[in-house]
C-alpha positions in Angstrom: 19.6 -28.8 -52.3 22.0 -31.2 -50.6 23.5 -28.4 -48.4 20.1 -27.8 -46.9 19.9 -31.3 -45.3 20.1 -31.3 -41.5 23.4 -32.4 -40.1 21.9 -35.6 -38.8 20.5 -36.6 -42.1 23.6 -35.7 -44.0 25.6 -37.9 -41.7 23.3 -40.9 -42.1 24.5 -42.1 -45.5 26.0 -45.3 -44.2 24.8 -48.7 -45.3 21.9 -50.5 -43.5 24.4 -52.7 -41.8 26.3 -49.7 -40.5 23.1 -48.0 -39.3 22.3 -51.0 -37.2 25.5 -50.9 -35.3 25.4 -49.5 -31.7 28.4 -47.2 -32.2 26.8 -45.5 -35.2 23.5 -45.1 -33.4 25.3 -43.5 -30.5 27.2 -41.2 -32.8 24.0 -40.2 -34.6 22.2 -39.6 -31.3 25.1 -37.4 -30.2 25.0 -35.4 -33.4 21.3 -34.9 -32.9 21.7 -33.8 -29.3 24.5 -31.4 -30.2 22.5 -29.9 -33.1 19.4 -29.4 -30.9 21.4 -27.9 -28.1 23.0 -25.4 -30.5 19.7 -24.5 -32.0 18.1 -24.1 -28.5 20.9 -21.8 -27.4 20.6 -19.6 -30.5 16.8 -19.6 -30.2 17.1 -18.6 -26.5 19.2 -15.6 -27.5 16.9 -14.5 -30.3 13.7 -14.9 -28.3 15.3 -12.9 -25.4 16.2 -10.1 -27.8 13.0 -10.1 -30.0 10.3 -11.8 -28.0 8.1 -14.5 -29.5 6.3 -12.3 -31.9 9.4 -10.5 -33.1 11.5 -13.6 -33.6 11.5 -15.9 -36.6 13.0 -19.2 -37.5 15.0 -17.5 -40.2 16.6 -15.3 -37.6 17.4 -18.3 -35.4 18.8 -20.2 -38.4 21.0 -17.2 -39.2 22.2 -17.0 -35.6 22.9 -20.7 -35.7 24.7 -20.6 -39.0 22.5 -23.2 -40.6 19.8 -23.3 -43.3 16.3 -22.6 -42.1 15.3 -26.2 -43.1 17.6 -27.5 -40.3 15.6 -25.6 -37.7 12.3 -27.0 -39.0 13.8 -30.5 -39.2 14.3 -30.5 -35.4 11.5 -28.2 -34.5 8.5 -28.1 -36.9 7.2 -24.7 -35.8 8.5 -21.5 -34.1 6.1 -22.2 -31.2 7.5 -25.7 -30.7 11.0 -24.3 -30.5 9.8 -21.5 -28.2 8.1 -23.9 -25.8 11.1 -26.2 -25.8 13.3 -23.2 -24.6 10.8 -22.5 -21.8 10.5 -26.2 -20.8 14.3 -26.6 -20.8 14.7 -23.6 -18.6 12.0 -24.9 -16.2 13.8 -28.2 -15.9 17.0 -26.3 -14.9 15.0 -24.4 -12.3 13.4 -27.7 -11.2 16.7 -29.3 -10.6 17.9 -26.3 -8.6 15.2 -27.1 -6.0 16.6 -30.6 -5.5 18.0 -29.3 -2.3 14.6 -29.6 -0.8 14.7 -33.3 -1.2 18.3 -33.7 -0.3 18.1 -32.4 3.3 15.6 -31.7 6.1 17.7 -28.7 7.2 15.9 -25.5 6.0 19.2 -23.5 6.2 20.9 -26.0 3.8 17.9 -26.5 1.6 16.9 -22.8 1.1 20.4 -21.6 1.0 21.3 -24.2 -1.6 18.3 -23.4 -3.6 19.1 -19.7 -3.6 22.7 -20.4 -4.7 21.5 -22.7 -7.5 19.1 -20.0 -8.7 21.7 -17.3 -8.6 24.1 -19.5 -10.6 21.4 -20.1 -13.2 20.9 -16.3 -13.5 24.6 -16.0 -14.1 24.8 -18.9 -16.5 21.4 -18.6 -18.4 20.4 -14.9 -18.2 18.9 -15.0 -21.7 16.6 -17.9 -20.7 15.4 -16.0 -17.7 14.6 -13.0 -19.9 12.6 -15.2 -22.2 10.6 -16.6 -19.3 10.0 -13.1 -17.8 8.9 -11.6 -21.1 6.4 -14.5 -21.6 4.9 -14.0 -18.1 4.8 -10.2 -18.5 2.8 -10.7 -21.8 0.2 -12.9 -20.1 1.8 -16.3 -20.4 -0.3 -17.0 -23.6 2.1 -19.6 -24.9 2.8 -21.4 -21.6 -0.4 -21.4 -19.5 -0.4 -25.2 -19.5 3.2 -25.3 -18.4 2.4 -23.1 -15.4 -0.7 -25.0 -14.5 0.4 -28.6 -15.1 4.1 -28.4 -14.2 5.1 -25.3 -12.3 2.1 -25.3 -9.9 2.5 -28.9 -8.7 6.2 -28.4 -8.4 5.7 -25.3 -6.3 3.0 -26.9 -4.2 5.5 -29.7 -3.1 7.9 -27.0 -1.9 5.2 -25.1 -0.1 4.3 -28.3 1.8 7.9 -28.7 2.9 8.2 -25.1 4.0 4.9 -25.3 5.9 6.2 -28.4 7.7 9.4 -26.5 8.7 7.2 -23.6 10.0 5.1 -26.0 12.0 8.2 -27.5 13.6 9.5 -24.1 14.5 12.5 -24.2 12.1 11.2 -21.2 10.1 9.4 -18.0 11.1 5.7 -18.0 10.4 6.0 -16.7 6.8 3.7 -17.3 3.8 5.5 -20.1 2.0 4.5 -19.0 -1.5 5.5 -15.4 -0.7 8.9 -16.7 0.3 9.3 -18.6 -2.9 8.2 -15.6 -5.0 10.7 -13.5 -3.1 13.5 -16.0 -3.9 12.5 -16.0 -7.6 12.3 -12.2 -7.8 15.6 -11.7 -6.1 17.7 -14.3 -7.9 16.2 -13.7 -11.4 16.7 -9.9 -10.9 20.4 -10.6 -11.6 19.5 -12.0 -15.0 16.4 -10.0 -16.1 17.8 -6.6 -14.9 21.5 -7.0 -15.5 21.6 -3.8 -17.5 20.3 -1.9 -14.5 22.8 -3.6 -12.2 25.6 -2.7 -14.6 24.5 0.9 -14.8 24.0 1.4 -11.1 27.2 -0.5 -10.2 29.3 1.5 -12.7 30.7 -1.7 -14.1 30.4 -3.7 -17.3 29.3 -6.8 -15.4 29.9 -8.5 -12.0 33.1 -10.4 -12.1 33.0 -14.1 -11.0 34.4 -13.1 -7.6 31.9 -10.2 -7.2 29.0 -12.5 -8.2 30.0 -15.1 -5.7 30.2 -12.4 -2.9 26.8 -11.1 -4.0 25.4 -14.7 -3.9 26.6 -15.1 -0.3 24.9 -11.8 0.6 21.6 -12.8 -1.1 21.7 -16.2 0.7 22.2 -14.6 4.1 19.4 -12.0 3.4 16.9 -14.8 2.5 17.9 -16.9 5.5 17.5 -14.0 7.9 14.2 -12.9 6.3 12.6 -16.3 6.8 14.2 -17.0 10.2 15.6 -20.3 9.1 17.6 -22.4 11.6 19.0 -25.8 11.6 17.3 -28.7 13.5 20.6 -29.1 15.3 20.0 -25.8 17.1 17.3 -27.5 19.1 19.7 -29.9 20.7 
């Protein structure tokens, strides 16, 4: 049926001359990116609610308001879509750690990282839940992501932290334990938001309350690892 064609394909009925024009190629690329982003957001929500086994591409298509054929046009299998959600979340978390490259000050780097991770928990709580559920169930569908992408990424941060410790800028802590603590603390606000709401007696933290909580979490982590700026030696 014509209505089952993906948005990108339905929009590509121009003549060969039109298809060769840069503006049209850019428009089609934008259509594709927008369609993929919409499907990924809907898939993230369904996977967070149902898990990998309980979710289906039909559910994702219904959530997205498109025919199931559209989902399979962009993502041939449910597993391909699931892994794309996980990889996309990892890239967000990866970018959050750019503070380690941007400064040699452990207070700024670690504090900035914690803030970025807290913001991601506020902005992408469903993605965090998908990741957590996959890990809890043995990481069957993402073992290679952990081994080939997450581990090398973590190792580079551990090297930086160990250097700060050697220079006396951090307490003598286990670098991996510090990173695990940051992950557990920041992702708690996404993975266990129902518990936070119940214990706090509120529907959800307001933006102002979340910012205040973030400030407190940053200070707790900074104090826990004894971080201090290189300027303090002067």
